[in-house]
C-alpha positions in Angstrom: -41.4 146.7 63.7 -43.1 145.0 66.7 -42.5 141.6 65.1 -38.8 142.4 64.9 -38.7 143.5 68.6 -40.5 140.3 69.7 -38.1 138.2 67.6 -35.1 140.0 69.0 -36.3 139.6 72.6 -37.1 135.9 72.1 -33.6 135.3 70.7 -31.9 137.1 73.6 -34.0 135.6 76.4 -32.0 132.3 76.5 -28.7 134.3 76.8 -30.0 136.3 79.7 -31.1 133.2 81.5 -27.6 131.7 81.2 -25.8 135.0 82.2 -23.2 134.6 84.9 -20.6 136.8 86.6 -17.0 137.1 85.6 -14.1 138.8 84.0 -15.4 142.4 84.3 -17.9 142.1 81.4 -21.0 144.1 80.7 -23.5 143.5 83.4 -23.6 139.8 84.4 -23.1 138.6 80.8 -19.3 138.8 80.3 -19.4 137.2 76.8 -21.1 140.2 75.4 -17.9 141.5 73.9 -17.4 138.2 72.1 -20.9 138.4 70.6 -20.9 142.1 69.8 -19.6 141.8 66.2 -22.3 139.1 65.5 -25.0 141.2 67.0 -23.9 144.3 65.0 -24.0 142.2 61.8 -27.5 141.0 62.7 -28.6 144.6 63.2 -27.1 145.7 59.8 -28.8 142.7 58.0 -32.1 143.4 59.6 -31.9 147.1 58.7 -31.0 146.2 55.1 -34.0 143.8 54.8 -36.3 146.4 56.2 -35.0 149.0 53.9 -35.4 146.8 50.8 -39.0 145.9 51.8 -39.8 149.5 52.3 -38.5 150.5 48.9 -40.2 147.8 46.9 
């Protein structure tokens, strides 16, 4: 699980660095709502992979 957390944080770090104000979005990163479906899909895929590995 710690590898997953490290991977997730390393993938999100560039987006935090380029965050900027605007349009009433979440925090400073107003493109979050555009990315939310992709992030949700990523979470579902990761959970599925972890579940498959656990049940092998």
